Every structure is written in structure tokens, then in C-alpha cells.
Chimera marker file (.cmm) of the C-alpha trace (Angstrom):
<marker_set name="trace">
<marker id="1" x="6.797" y="-23.838" z="82.735" r="1" g="1" b="0" radius="0.5"/>
<marker id="2" x="7.896" y="-20.767" z="80.809" r="1" g="1" b="0" radius="0.5"/>
<marker id="3" x="6.465" y="-20.331" z="77.315" r="1" g="1" b="0" radius="0.5"/>
<marker id="4" x="8.367" y="-18.362" z="74.714" r="1" g="1" b="0" radius="0.5"/>
<marker id="5" x="6.523" y="-17.617" z="71.501" r="1" g="1" b="0" radius="0.5"/>
<marker id="6" x="9.530" y="-17.035" z="69.324" r="1" g="1" b="0" radius="0.5"/>
<marker id="7" x="9.387" y="-15.239" z="66.006" r="1" g="1" b="0" radius="0.5"/>
<marker id="8" x="12.205" y="-14.049" z="63.820" r="1" g="1" b="0" radius="0.5"/>
<marker id="9" x="13.226" y="-10.423" z="64.247" r="1" g="1" b="0" radius="0.5"/>
<marker id="10" x="11.621" y="-9.402" z="60.944" r="1" g="1" b="0" radius="0.5"/>
<marker id="11" x="8.288" y="-10.966" z="61.912" r="1" g="1" b="0" radius="0.5"/>
<marker id="12" x="8.331" y="-9.366" z="65.368" r="1" g="1" b="0" radius="0.5"/>
<marker id="13" x="9.236" y="-5.977" z="63.926" r="1" g="1" b="0" radius="0.5"/>
<marker id="14" x="6.442" y="-6.139" z="61.325" r="1" g="1" b="0" radius="0.5"/>
<marker id="15" x="3.868" y="-7.204" z="63.915" r="1" g="1" b="0" radius="0.5"/>
<marker id="16" x="4.794" y="-4.354" z="66.247" r="1" g="1" b="0" radius="0.5"/>
<marker id="17" x="5.613" y="-1.550" z="63.798" r="1" g="1" b="0" radius="0.5"/>
<marker id="18" x="2.359" y="-1.962" z="61.835" r="1" g="1" b="0" radius="0.5"/>
<marker id="19" x="0.117" y="-2.409" z="64.889" r="1" g="1" b="0" radius="0.5"/>
<marker id="20" x="-2.748" y="0.004" z="65.547" r="1" g="1" b="0" radius="0.5"/>
<marker id="21" x="-5.423" y="-0.124" z="68.225" r="1" g="1" b="0" radius="0.5"/>
<marker id="22" x="-8.962" y="1.168" z="68.619" r="1" g="1" b="0" radius="0.5"/>
<marker id="23" x="-9.110" y="3.569" z="71.546" r="1" g="1" b="0" radius="0.5"/>
<marker id="24" x="-12.688" y="2.571" z="72.325" r="1" g="1" b="0" radius="0.5"/>
<marker id="25" x="-12.997" y="-1.232" z="72.057" r="1" g="1" b="0" radius="0.5"/>
<marker id="26" x="-9.217" y="-1.934" z="72.170" r="1" g="1" b="0" radius="0.5"/>
<marker id="27" x="-9.338" y="-4.145" z="69.054" r="1" g="1" b="0" radius="0.5"/>
<marker id="28" x="-5.860" y="-4.559" z="67.585" r="1" g="1" b="0" radius="0.5"/>
<marker id="29" x="-5.167" y="-4.330" z="63.866" r="1" g="1" b="0" radius="0.5"/>
<marker id="30" x="-1.997" y="-4.766" z="61.876" r="1" g="1" b="0" radius="0.5"/>
<marker id="31" x="-1.848" y="-2.621" z="58.759" r="1" g="1" b="0" radius="0.5"/>
<marker id="32" x="0.267" y="-5.251" z="56.995" r="1" g="1" b="0" radius="0.5"/>
<marker id="33" x="-1.364" y="-8.523" z="58.104" r="1" g="1" b="0" radius="0.5"/>
<marker id="34" x="-4.891" y="-7.734" z="59.329" r="1" g="1" b="0" radius="0.5"/>
<marker id="35" x="-5.847" y="-4.194" z="58.306" r="1" g="1" b="0" radius="0.5"/>
<marker id="36" x="-9.209" y="-2.591" z="59.021" r="1" g="1" b="0" radius="0.5"/>
<marker id="37" x="-11.758" y="-2.470" z="56.204" r="1" g="1" b="0" radius="0.5"/>
<marker id="38" x="-11.579" y="1.321" z="56.140" r="1" g="1" b="0" radius="0.5"/>
<marker id="39" x="-8.155" y="2.892" z="56.368" r="1" g="1" b="0" radius="0.5"/>
<marker id="40" x="-7.267" y="4.012" z="59.895" r="1" g="1" b="0" radius="0.5"/>
<marker id="41" x="-10.736" y="3.341" z="61.361" r="1" g="1" b="0" radius="0.5"/>
<marker id="42" x="-12.010" y="0.536" z="63.611" r="1" g="1" b="0" radius="0.5"/>
<marker id="43" x="-14.357" y="-1.830" z="61.778" r="1" g="1" b="0" radius="0.5"/>
<marker id="44" x="-16.640" y="-2.055" z="64.833" r="1" g="1" b="0" radius="0.5"/>
<marker id="45" x="-16.581" y="1.377" z="66.499" r="1" g="1" b="0" radius="0.5"/>
<marker id="46" x="-15.590" y="3.554" z="63.543" r="1" g="1" b="0" radius="0.5"/>
<marker id="47" x="-13.113" y="5.323" z="65.826" r="1" g="1" b="0" radius="0.5"/>
<marker id="48" x="-9.771" y="6.498" z="64.457" r="1" g="1" b="0" radius="0.5"/>
<marker id="49" x="-7.047" y="3.953" z="65.205" r="1" g="1" b="0" radius="0.5"/>
<marker id="50" x="-4.065" y="4.915" z="67.344" r="1" g="1" b="0" radius="0.5"/>
<marker id="51" x="-0.444" y="3.897" z="67.132" r="1" g="1" b="0" radius="0.5"/>
<marker id="52" x="1.880" y="3.770" z="70.138" r="1" g="1" b="0" radius="0.5"/>
<marker id="53" x="4.556" y="6.439" z="69.990" r="1" g="1" b="0" radius="0.5"/>
<marker id="54" x="7.317" y="3.828" z="70.250" r="1" g="1" b="0" radius="0.5"/>
<marker id="55" x="5.865" y="1.524" z="67.566" r="1" g="1" b="0" radius="0.5"/>
<marker id="56" x="7.920" y="2.962" z="64.726" r="1" g="1" b="0" radius="0.5"/>
<marker id="57" x="10.342" y="0.731" z="62.817" r="1" g="1" b="0" radius="0.5"/>
<marker id="58" x="13.611" y="1.956" z="64.340" r="1" g="1" b="0" radius="0.5"/>
<marker id="59" x="12.283" y="1.932" z="67.908" r="1" g="1" b="0" radius="0.5"/>
<marker id="60" x="10.764" y="-1.493" z="67.342" r="1" g="1" b="0" radius="0.5"/>
<marker id="61" x="14.048" y="-2.922" z="66.034" r="1" g="1" b="0" radius="0.5"/>
<marker id="62" x="15.805" y="-1.646" z="69.143" r="1" g="1" b="0" radius="0.5"/>
<marker id="63" x="13.174" y="-3.182" z="71.464" r="1" g="1" b="0" radius="0.5"/>
<marker id="64" x="13.256" y="-6.565" z="69.682" r="1" g="1" b="0" radius="0.5"/>
<marker id="65" x="17.047" y="-6.861" z="69.879" r="1" g="1" b="0" radius="0.5"/>
<marker id="66" x="17.125" y="-5.564" z="73.480" r="1" g="1" b="0" radius="0.5"/>
<marker id="67" x="14.555" y="-8.197" z="74.486" r="1" g="1" b="0" radius="0.5"/>
<marker id="68" x="16.717" y="-10.950" z="73.044" r="1" g="1" b="0" radius="0.5"/>
<marker id="69" x="19.799" y="-9.690" z="74.872" r="1" g="1" b="0" radius="0.5"/>
<marker id="70" x="18.071" y="-9.050" z="78.212" r="1" g="1" b="0" radius="0.5"/>
<marker id="71" x="16.257" y="-12.406" z="78.222" r="1" g="1" b="0" radius="0.5"/>
<marker id="72" x="19.178" y="-14.545" z="77.017" r="1" g="1" b="0" radius="0.5"/>
<marker id="73" x="20.365" y="-15.664" z="80.490" r="1" g="1" b="0" radius="0.5"/>
<marker id="74" x="16.859" y="-16.302" z="81.827" r="1" g="1" b="0" radius="0.5"/>
<marker id="75" x="15.892" y="-18.355" z="78.789" r="1" g="1" b="0" radius="0.5"/>
<marker id="76" x="19.092" y="-20.372" z="79.040" r="1" g="1" b="0" radius="0.5"/>
<marker id="77" x="18.392" y="-21.032" z="82.748" r="1" g="1" b="0" radius="0.5"/>
<marker id="78" x="14.851" y="-22.293" z="82.117" r="1" g="1" b="0" radius="0.5"/>
<marker id="79" x="15.966" y="-24.280" z="79.093" r="1" g="1" b="0" radius="0.5"/>
<marker id="80" x="18.646" y="-26.118" z="81.102" r="1" g="1" b="0" radius="0.5"/>
<marker id="81" x="16.098" y="-26.767" z="83.848" r="1" g="1" b="0" radius="0.5"/>
<marker id="82" x="13.711" y="-28.311" z="81.298" r="1" g="1" b="0" radius="0.5"/>
<marker id="83" x="11.127" y="-25.651" z="82.053" r="1" g="1" b="0" radius="0.5"/>
<marker id="84" x="11.148" y="-23.723" z="78.768" r="1" g="1" b="0" radius="0.5"/>
<marker id="85" x="8.690" y="-24.430" z="75.978" r="1" g="1" b="0" radius="0.5"/>
<marker id="86" x="9.429" y="-22.619" z="72.718" r="1" g="1" b="0" radius="0.5"/>
<marker id="87" x="6.515" y="-22.207" z="70.338" r="1" g="1" b="0" radius="0.5"/>
<marker id="88" x="7.020" y="-21.137" z="66.737" r="1" g="1" b="0" radius="0.5"/>
<marker id="89" x="5.630" y="-17.637" z="66.403" r="1" g="1" b="0" radius="0.5"/>
<marker id="90" x="6.411" y="-17.207" z="62.726" r="1" g="1" b="0" radius="0.5"/>
<marker id="91" x="3.829" y="-17.255" z="59.973" r="1" g="1" b="0" radius="0.5"/>
<marker id="92" x="0.122" y="-16.623" z="60.202" r="1" g="1" b="0" radius="0.5"/>
<marker id="93" x="-0.978" y="-15.207" z="63.558" r="1" g="1" b="0" radius="0.5"/>
<marker id="94" x="-3.973" y="-17.562" z="63.792" r="1" g="1" b="0" radius="0.5"/>
<marker id="95" x="-1.680" y="-20.565" z="63.246" r="1" g="1" b="0" radius="0.5"/>
<marker id="96" x="0.627" y="-19.269" z="65.992" r="1" g="1" b="0" radius="0.5"/>
<marker id="97" x="-2.306" y="-18.911" z="68.376" r="1" g="1" b="0" radius="0.5"/>
<marker id="98" x="-3.424" y="-22.454" z="67.547" r="1" g="1" b="0" radius="0.5"/>
<marker id="99" x="0.087" y="-23.812" z="68.275" r="1" g="1" b="0" radius="0.5"/>
<marker id="100" x="0.005" y="-22.095" z="71.668" r="1" g="1" b="0" radius="0.5"/>
<marker id="101" x="-3.515" y="-23.325" z="72.461" r="1" g="1" b="0" radius="0.5"/>
<marker id="102" x="-2.569" y="-26.894" z="71.495" r="1" g="1" b="0" radius="0.5"/>
<marker id="103" x="0.352" y="-26.750" z="73.919" r="1" g="1" b="0" radius="0.5"/>
<marker id="104" x="-1.777" y="-25.118" z="76.637" r="1" g="1" b="0" radius="0.5"/>
<marker id="105" x="-4.502" y="-27.760" z="76.320" r="1" g="1" b="0" radius="0.5"/>
<marker id="106" x="-1.889" y="-30.526" z="76.562" r="1" g="1" b="0" radius="0.5"/>
<marker id="107" x="-0.767" y="-29.091" z="79.909" r="1" g="1" b="0" radius="0.5"/>
<marker id="108" x="-4.282" y="-29.034" z="81.359" r="1" g="1" b="0" radius="0.5"/>
<marker id="109" x="-4.679" y="-32.811" z="81.205" r="1" g="1" b="0" radius="0.5"/>
<link id1="1" id2="2" r="1" g="1" b="0" radius="0.2"/>
<link id1="2" id2="3" r="1" g="1" b="0" radius="0.2"/>
<link id1="3" id2="4" r="1" g="1" b="0" radius="0.2"/>
<link id1="4" id2="5" r="1" g="1" b="0" radius="0.2"/>
<link id1="5" id2="6" r="1" g="1" b="0" radius="0.2"/>
<link id1="6" id2="7" r="1" g="1" b="0" radius="0.2"/>
<link id1="7" id2="8" r="1" g="1" b="0" radius="0.2"/>
<link id1="8" id2="9" r="1" g="1" b="0" radius="0.2"/>
<link id1="9" id2="10" r="1" g="1" b="0" radius="0.2"/>
<link id1="10" id2="11" r="1" g="1" b="0" radius="0.2"/>
<link id1="11" id2="12" r="1" g="1" b="0" radius="0.2"/>
<link id1="12" id2="13" r="1" g="1" b="0" radius="0.2"/>
<link id1="13" id2="14" r="1" g="1" b="0" radius="0.2"/>
<link id1="14" id2="15" r="1" g="1" b="0" radius="0.2"/>
<link id1="15" id2="16" r="1" g="1" b="0" radius="0.2"/>
<link id1="16" id2="17" r="1" g="1" b="0" radius="0.2"/>
<link id1="17" id2="18" r="1" g="1" b="0" radius="0.2"/>
<link id1="18" id2="19" r="1" g="1" b="0" radius="0.2"/>
<link id1="19" id2="20" r="1" g="1" b="0" radius="0.2"/>
<link id1="20" id2="21" r="1" g="1" b="0" radius="0.2"/>
<link id1="21" id2="22" r="1" g="1" b="0" radius="0.2"/>
<link id1="22" id2="23" r="1" g="1" b="0" radius="0.2"/>
<link id1="23" id2="24" r="1" g="1" b="0" radius="0.2"/>
<link id1="24" id2="25" r="1" g="1" b="0" radius="0.2"/>
<link id1="25" id2="26" r="1" g="1" b="0" radius="0.2"/>
<link id1="26" id2="27" r="1" g="1" b="0" radius="0.2"/>
<link id1="27" id2="28" r="1" g="1" b="0" radius="0.2"/>
<link id1="28" id2="29" r="1" g="1" b="0" radius="0.2"/>
<link id1="29" id2="30" r="1" g="1" b="0" radius="0.2"/>
<link id1="30" id2="31" r="1" g="1" b="0" radius="0.2"/>
<link id1="31" id2="32" r="1" g="1" b="0" radius="0.2"/>
<link id1="32" id2="33" r="1" g="1" b="0" radius="0.2"/>
<link id1="33" id2="34" r="1" g="1" b="0" radius="0.2"/>
<link id1="34" id2="35" r="1" g="1" b="0" radius="0.2"/>
<link id1="35" id2="36" r="1" g="1" b="0" radius="0.2"/>
<link id1="36" id2="37" r="1" g="1" b="0" radius="0.2"/>
<link id1="37" id2="38" r="1" g="1" b="0" radius="0.2"/>
<link id1="38" id2="39" r="1" g="1" b="0" radius="0.2"/>
<link id1="39" id2="40" r="1" g="1" b="0" radius="0.2"/>
<link id1="40" id2="41" r="1" g="1" b="0" radius="0.2"/>
<link id1="41" id2="42" r="1" g="1" b="0" radius="0.2"/>
<link id1="42" id2="43" r="1" g="1" b="0" radius="0.2"/>
<link id1="43" id2="44" r="1" g="1" b="0" radius="0.2"/>
<link id1="44" id2="45" r="1" g="1" b="0" radius="0.2"/>
<link id1="45" id2="46" r="1" g="1" b="0" radius="0.2"/>
<link id1="46" id2="47" r="1" g="1" b="0" radius="0.2"/>
<link id1="47" id2="48" r="1" g="1" b="0" radius="0.2"/>
<link id1="48" id2="49" r="1" g="1" b="0" radius="0.2"/>
<link id1="49" id2="50" r="1" g="1" b="0" radius="0.2"/>
<link id1="50" id2="51" r="1" g="1" b="0" radius="0.2"/>
<link id1="51" id2="52" r="1" g="1" b="0" radius="0.2"/>
<link id1="52" id2="53" r="1" g="1" b="0" radius="0.2"/>
<link id1="53" id2="54" r="1" g="1" b="0" radius="0.2"/>
<link id1="54" id2="55" r="1" g="1" b="0" radius="0.2"/>
<link id1="55" id2="56" r="1" g="1" b="0" radius="0.2"/>
<link id1="56" id2="57" r="1" g="1" b="0" radius="0.2"/>
<link id1="57" id2="58" r="1" g="1" b="0" radius="0.2"/>
<link id1="58" id2="59" r="1" g="1" b="0" radius="0.2"/>
<link id1="59" id2="60" r="1" g="1" b="0" radius="0.2"/>
<link id1="60" id2="61" r="1" g="1" b="0" radius="0.2"/>
<link id1="61" id2="62" r="1" g="1" b="0" radius="0.2"/>
<link id1="62" id2="63" r="1" g="1" b="0" radius="0.2"/>
<link id1="63" id2="64" r="1" g="1" b="0" radius="0.2"/>
<link id1="64" id2="65" r="1" g="1" b="0" radius="0.2"/>
<link id1="65" id2="66" r="1" g="1" b="0" radius="0.2"/>
<link id1="66" id2="67" r="1" g="1" b="0" radius="0.2"/>
<link id1="67" id2="68" r="1" g="1" b="0" radius="0.2"/>
<link id1="68" id2="69" r="1" g="1" b="0" radius="0.2"/>
<link id1="69" id2="70" r="1" g="1" b="0" radius="0.2"/>
<link id1="70" id2="71" r="1" g="1" b="0" radius="0.2"/>
<link id1="71" id2="72" r="1" g="1" b="0" radius="0.2"/>
<link id1="72" id2="73" r="1" g="1" b="0" radius="0.2"/>
<link id1="73" id2="74" r="1" g="1" b="0" radius="0.2"/>
<link id1="74" id2="75" r="1" g="1" b="0" radius="0.2"/>
<link id1="75" id2="76" r="1" g="1" b="0" radius="0.2"/>
<link id1="76" id2="77" r="1" g="1" b="0" radius="0.2"/>
<link id1="77" id2="78" r="1" g="1" b="0" radius="0.2"/>
<link id1="78" id2="79" r="1" g="1" b="0" radius="0.2"/>
<link id1="79" id2="80" r="1" g="1" b="0" radius="0.2"/>
<link id1="80" id2="81" r="1" g="1" b="0" radius="0.2"/>
<link id1="81" id2="82" r="1" g="1" b="0" radius="0.2"/>
<link id1="82" id2="83" r="1" g="1" b="0" radius="0.2"/>
<link id1="83" id2="84" r="1" g="1" b="0" radius="0.2"/>
<link id1="84" id2="85" r="1" g="1" b="0" radius="0.2"/>
<link id1="85" id2="86" r="1" g="1" b="0" radius="0.2"/>
<link id1="86" id2="87" r="1" g="1" b="0" radius="0.2"/>
<link id1="87" id2="88" r="1" g="1" b="0" radius="0.2"/>
<link id1="88" id2="89" r="1" g="1" b="0" radius="0.2"/>
<link id1="89" id2="90" r="1" g="1" b="0" radius="0.2"/>
<link id1="90" id2="91" r="1" g="1" b="0" radius="0.2"/>
<link id1="91" id2="92" r="1" g="1" b="0" radius="0.2"/>
<link id1="92" id2="93" r="1" g="1" b="0" radius="0.2"/>
<link id1="93" id2="94" r="1" g="1" b="0" radius="0.2"/>
<link id1="94" id2="95" r="1" g="1" b="0" radius="0.2"/>
<link id1="95" id2="96" r="1" g="1" b="0" radius="0.2"/>
<link id1="96" id2="97" r="1" g="1" b="0" radius="0.2"/>
<link id1="97" id2="98" r="1" g="1" b="0" radius="0.2"/>
<link id1="98" id2="99" r="1" g="1" b="0" radius="0.2"/>
<link id1="99" id2="100" r="1" g="1" b="0" radius="0.2"/>
<link id1="100" id2="101" r="1" g="1" b="0" radius="0.2"/>
<link id1="101" id2="102" r="1" g="1" b="0" radius="0.2"/>
<link id1="102" id2="103" r="1" g="1" b="0" radius="0.2"/>
<link id1="103" id2="104" r="1" g="1" b="0" radius="0.2"/>
<link id1="104" id2="105" r="1" g="1" b="0" radius="0.2"/>
<link id1="105" id2="106" r="1" g="1" b="0" radius="0.2"/>
<link id1="106" id2="107" r="1" g="1" b="0" radius="0.2"/>
<link id1="107" id2="108" r="1" g="1" b="0" radius="0.2"/>
<link id1="108" id2="109" r="1" g="1" b="0" radius="0.2"/>
</marker_set>
């Protein structure tokens, strides 16, 4: 089974473009959705957060649309074979994780 957590382009772009990571503990923040308590500093380690060089808005837009184009044939193949599960990745991140975990648990039984 192939699982695709699908979010609209705007959601994907916001999640990627505003992402920052602690270089020490690797905790991931999103400046728009789940920012650190102190600007640009990890809540746990108090280390300055880092942003990937390619996580700017224009580069992110390009990557999101390229992914959709590159994966189109593979997703169609698995969909026709009945082996593609699409999970809604829009909205609150915790709700998206719960949707995935619900599906995952249903497969374990």
C-alpha cells in the first residue's frame, strides 16, 4: 500500500517555507503554525533555529509543483491497482497525523 498525505499547494508551501529546525535536538518548528516561544530559538535547547537554503517561497512552490508532475504517473498506477491510500493533509497538523495513525492502525489488524 502506498500512502499519499495530500495537501493543497498553498498548505504544502506554507508548511515548507515557514519551517525551521533546531540544529541540536532536530525539533521542527513552523513560524506560521507552531512557532517557538522565543523568536528564532529552540524552546528546549535555546539554540538558534536554522532554515534550509531551499525553503524559501519561490523554491518551495517549484518543488511542490514538480512533485505533483513527477509523481502523477506513479500515483495513477497505484490508484488503478487499488494500492493507493490518500489521506487529507490539509488543516491542523495534529489532525492530519491522527488521520494517518487511524489508517495505519486499521492496517495492523
